[in-house]
C-alpha positions as CSV (number, residue, x, y, z in Angstrom):
1,M,-10.6,-2.0,4.7
2,T,-9.7,-2.9,1.2
3,K,-7.1,-0.2,0.8
4,A,-5.6,-0.8,4.2
5,L,-5.4,-4.5,3.6
6,T,-3.9,-4.0,0.2
7,L,-1.2,-1.7,1.6
8,L,-0.4,-4.1,4.4
9,L,0.1,-6.9,1.9
10,L,2.3,-4.7,-0.3
11,F,4.3,-3.6,2.7
12,S,4.8,-7.2,3.8
13,A,6.3,-8.1,0.4
14,L,8.6,-5.0,0.4
15,N,9.6,-5.3,4.0
16,S,10.4,-9.0,3.8
17,F,12.9,-8.5,1.0
18,A,13.5,-5.0,-0.1
19,Q,13.8,-3.2,3.2
20,E,16.1,-5.5,5.2
21,L,19.4,-4.9,3.6
22,P,22.2,-7.3,4.4
23,A,25.5,-6.5,6.0
24,T,29.1,-6.3,5.3
25,D,31.8,-8.8,4.7
26,T,35.4,-8.5,5.7
27,T,38.7,-10.0,4.8
28,K,42.2,-9.2,5.9
29,A,45.1,-10.2,3.8
30,Q,48.7,-10.1,4.9
31,S,51.9,-12.1,4.3
32,I,53.1,-14.3,7.2
33,N,54.9,-17.6,7.8
34,A,52.9,-20.8,7.2
35,T,50.4,-21.9,9.8
36,S,47.5,-24.3,9.9
37,P,44.7,-24.2,7.2
38,S,42.0,-23.8,9.8
39,Q,43.3,-20.3,10.5
40,G,42.3,-19.0,7.1
41,I,45.7,-19.4,5.3
42,I,45.7,-19.2,1.6
43,P,49.0,-19.7,-0.4
44,S,50.0,-16.5,-2.2
45,D,53.0,-18.0,-4.0
46,P,54.7,-21.3,-4.3
47,A,57.4,-20.3,-1.8
48,S,57.0,-20.2,1.9
49,K,54.9,-17.0,2.1
50,Q,51.1,-17.4,2.6
51,E,48.2,-14.9,2.8
52,V,45.7,-14.9,5.7
53,F,42.2,-13.6,5.7
54,R,39.6,-13.4,8.5
55,R,36.8,-15.9,8.0
56,N,34.1,-14.3,10.2
57,I,32.2,-11.0,10.0
58,V,29.3,-9.6,12.1
59,K,27.4,-6.8,10.4
60,M,24.6,-4.3,10.9
61,N,22.5,-2.8,8.1
62,L,22.4,0.9,8.6
63,S,20.3,1.8,5.5
64,S,17.4,-0.4,6.8
65,L,17.0,1.9,9.8
66,A,15.2,4.3,7.6
67,F,12.3,1.7,7.6
68,N,12.3,1.1,11.3
69,N,14.0,-2.2,10.4
70,Y,16.9,-3.5,12.6
71,S,19.0,-5.9,10.6
72,F,22.0,-8.0,11.7
73,S,23.9,-10.8,10.0
74,Y,26.9,-13.1,10.4
75,E,29.1,-14.1,7.4
76,R,31.4,-17.1,7.4
77,S,33.9,-18.0,4.7
78,L,33.5,-21.5,3.5
79,T,36.2,-21.5,0.8
80,R,38.6,-18.9,-0.6
81,K,35.8,-17.0,-2.4
82,M,32.5,-18.5,-1.2
83,T,30.7,-17.5,2.0
84,L,27.5,-18.2,3.9
85,V,25.4,-15.4,5.4
86,A,22.8,-15.9,8.2
87,G,20.6,-12.8,8.9
88,Y,18.0,-11.8,11.3
89,S,15.9,-8.6,11.3
90,F,12.9,-7.2,13.1
91,I,10.5,-4.2,13.1
92,P,9.2,-3.5,16.5
93,K,5.5,-2.9,16.8
94,S,4.9,0.3,14.8
95,I,2.0,2.4,13.6
96,V,1.8,1.8,9.8
97,S,1.4,5.5,8.9
98,S,4.6,6.4,10.8
99,I,6.8,4.1,8.6
100,P,8.7,6.1,6.1
101,L,8.0,3.6,3.2
102,V,4.3,4.0,3.7
103,E,4.5,7.8,4.2
104,K,6.2,8.2,0.9
105,G,3.6,6.1,-0.8
106,L,0.6,8.1,0.3
107,D,-0.7,10.3,-2.4
108,Q,-1.7,13.6,-0.7
109,S,-3.9,14.6,-3.7
110,A,-6.2,11.6,-3.5
111,E,-9.8,12.5,-2.7
112,D,-10.1,9.9,0.0
113,E,-6.6,10.4,1.4
114,D,-7.8,11.5,4.8
115,D,-9.8,8.3,5.2
116,L,-6.8,6.2,4.2
117,I,-4.5,8.0,6.5
118,E,-7.0,7.5,9.4
119,Q,-7.1,3.8,8.6
120,L,-3.3,3.5,8.6
121,Q,-3.0,5.5,11.9
122,N,-5.2,2.8,13.5
123,S,-3.1,0.0,12.0
124,T,0.1,-1.5,13.5
125,I,2.7,-4.0,12.3
126,A,5.5,-6.0,13.9
127,N,7.8,-8.1,11.8
128,K,10.6,-10.8,12.1
129,A,12.6,-12.1,9.2
130,Y,15.3,-14.9,8.8
131,T,17.6,-15.0,5.8
132,G,20.0,-17.5,4.4
133,E,22.4,-16.4,1.7
134,L,25.2,-18.0,-0.3
135,R,27.7,-15.6,-1.9
136,F,30.3,-16.1,-4.6
137,Y,33.0,-13.5,-4.8
138,S,35.2,-12.4,-7.7
139,G,38.7,-11.0,-7.6
140,K,42.2,-12.2,-6.9
141,K,42.3,-11.3,-3.3
142,P,41.2,-14.1,-0.9
143,G,38.2,-13.8,1.3
144,A,34.9,-11.9,1.2
145,R,35.9,-8.9,-0.9
146,G,35.1,-7.6,-4.3
147,L,32.0,-8.1,-6.5
148,Y,29.7,-11.0,-5.6
149,L,26.7,-12.9,-6.7
150,A,24.3,-13.9,-3.9
151,L,21.6,-16.6,-3.9
152,Y,19.2,-15.9,-1.0
153,G,16.1,-17.1,0.7
154,R,14.0,-15.6,3.4
155,Y,11.1,-16.3,5.7
156,M,9.2,-13.5,7.4
157,N,6.4,-13.4,10.0
158,L,4.4,-10.2,10.3
159,D,1.8,-9.4,12.9
160,A,-0.8,-6.9,11.8
161,T,-3.7,-5.1,13.4
162,Y,-6.2,-2.6,12.1
163,S,-9.7,-1.4,12.8
164,H,-12.3,-1.5,10.1
165,E,-15.4,0.6,10.1
166,Y,-18.3,-0.9,8.2
167,E,-21.5,1.2,7.7
168,T,-25.0,-0.2,6.9
169,D,-28.3,1.5,6.6
170,S,-29.1,1.0,10.3
171,R,-25.7,1.3,12.1
172,T,-21.9,1.5,12.0
173,Y,-19.8,-1.5,13.0
174,E,-16.2,-1.2,14.4
175,I,-14.4,-4.4,13.7
176,P,-10.9,-4.9,15.2
177,I,-8.8,-7.1,12.8
178,D,-5.6,-8.8,13.9
179,G,-3.5,-11.7,12.6
180,K,-0.4,-12.8,10.8
181,I,1.0,-12.5,7.3
182,T,3.9,-14.9,6.5
183,G,6.1,-15.0,3.5
184,L,8.7,-17.3,1.9
185,G,10.7,-16.6,-1.2
186,G,14.1,-16.1,-2.6
187,G,16.2,-14.7,-5.5
188,L,19.5,-13.4,-6.8
189,M,21.4,-10.2,-6.0
190,V,24.7,-8.6,-7.2
191,G,26.7,-6.6,-4.7
192,A,30.2,-5.5,-3.7
193,Q,32.2,-5.6,-0.5
194,W,35.3,-3.8,0.6
195,L,37.7,-3.9,3.6
196,I,37.9,-0.2,4.5
197,A,39.9,-0.5,7.7
198,K,41.9,-3.1,9.5
199,R,38.8,-4.9,10.7
200,I,35.9,-2.8,9.2
201,T,34.0,-3.8,6.1
202,F,31.5,-2.0,3.9
203,D,28.9,-4.1,2.0
204,W,26.9,-2.5,-0.8
205,Y,23.8,-4.1,-2.2
206,I,23.7,-3.1,-5.9
207,M,20.6,-4.8,-7.3
208,G,18.7,-8.0,-7.1
209,G,15.2,-9.5,-7.6
210,H,13.1,-12.2,-5.9
211,L,9.9,-14.2,-6.1
212,G,7.8,-15.5,-3.2
213,K,4.5,-16.3,-1.7
214,M,2.6,-14.7,1.2
215,K,-0.1,-16.3,3.3
216,L,-2.5,-14.4,5.6
217,D,-4.7,-15.4,8.4
218,L,-6.6,-12.5,10.0
219,D,-9.5,-12.5,12.5
220,G,-11.9,-9.8,13.6
221,K,-13.9,-10.9,16.6
222,S,-17.0,-8.7,16.9
223,D,-20.7,-9.0,17.6
224,L,-22.3,-8.9,14.1
225,S,-25.5,-10.6,15.0
226,T,-27.6,-7.6,14.0
227,M,-26.3,-7.8,10.4
228,T,-28.6,-9.1,7.8
229,P,-27.3,-11.9,5.5
230,A,-27.2,-9.4,2.6
231,E,-25.0,-7.1,4.7
232,R,-22.6,-9.9,5.6
233,K,-22.3,-10.9,2.0
234,E,-21.6,-7.3,1.0
235,L,-18.8,-7.1,3.7
236,E,-17.3,-10.3,2.4
237,E,-17.2,-9.0,-1.2
238,E,-15.7,-5.7,0.1
239,I,-12.8,-7.5,1.7
240,E,-12.3,-9.9,-1.2
241,S,-12.0,-6.9,-3.6
242,V,-8.4,-6.8,-2.5
243,N,-7.9,-9.5,-5.2
244,D,-8.5,-6.9,-7.8
245,D,-6.0,-4.5,-6.3
246,L,-3.0,-6.8,-6.3
247,P,-1.2,-8.4,-9.3
248,W,-0.4,-12.0,-9.9
249,N,-3.9,-13.4,-9.2
250,P,-4.0,-13.5,-5.4
251,K,-6.6,-15.5,-3.6
252,V,-8.1,-13.9,-0.5
253,D,-11.3,-15.3,1.0
254,A,-13.4,-13.7,3.7
255,T,-16.0,-15.3,5.9
256,V,-18.5,-13.1,7.9
257,T,-20.6,-14.6,10.7
258,S,-22.5,-13.3,13.7
259,N,-19.2,-13.6,15.7
260,G,-17.0,-11.6,13.4
261,V,-14.8,-11.8,10.4
262,N,-12.1,-14.3,9.2
263,V,-9.8,-13.6,6.3
264,K,-7.5,-16.3,4.8
265,G,-5.6,-16.4,1.6
266,N,-2.3,-16.3,-0.3
267,A,-0.7,-14.0,-2.8
268,P,2.4,-14.5,-5.0
269,F,4.7,-11.5,-5.3
270,A,7.9,-10.2,-7.0
271,G,10.2,-7.5,-5.8
272,I,13.5,-5.7,-6.0
273,R,16.3,-5.8,-3.4
274,G,19.2,-3.5,-3.4
275,L,20.6,0.1,-2.9
276,G,21.5,-0.7,0.7
277,F,24.7,-0.8,2.7
278,S,26.1,-2.4,5.9
279,F,29.1,-2.1,8.1
280,G,30.8,-5.0,9.7
281,I,33.6,-6.2,12.0
282,A,35.9,-9.0,10.9
283,F,37.6,-11.5,13.2
């Protein structure tokens, strides 16, 4: 259980920030006669000519599809070179071992690899994440194009299930665990965005970092009335050993009763966000 729980927590942190890669921004510039400021008109010279750019972009993150993560966003220009991005992403209910990020992390040479793979094959996750992002663009051209610095925050809600097999001297217990892992955090990122066609944008996440905090609330309802007090204590300690497997001093507490298992706790985390890309449509 400890290894499966550790991997679920690590995946929650990575998925919440690293996997879901934001989308593209678009701006269109052209010289036309003066119109109202609400249409996105930016003076390009002191004379009568003015430059217009499209203030809205809807985007889809294609790189995140490699993680079974479907990510969409909407970007709105607030000023000439500042935008606000609202994003939503989700992972449909998936078997943990089938997610590419987890598959790559499995060490096939480990002695107990077969046992870990079996645990992850019996584990599922489903995730939703909401992102708010403020971007500041550089460059002379108006609108959301060029290099940018982004300040972002994100909330994620992950549903997890897995089955834990606990052996005692007298019998083996199958304990189905399910519950939620939520996370809240934020950070900074540097990226670049281009207008690659009349209304098509390409947004590249270069590199960023974030800090956050996760909370978990998991239950395993099962008849454990035949367990001795010593066996229940041993199971609690086994679950809480996840605190030794994660950095930044997490606090995970387990309670084992005759009716099952309850796991609560929180864990700070840090991570990297970047190396992703999105395509968008400007209007």
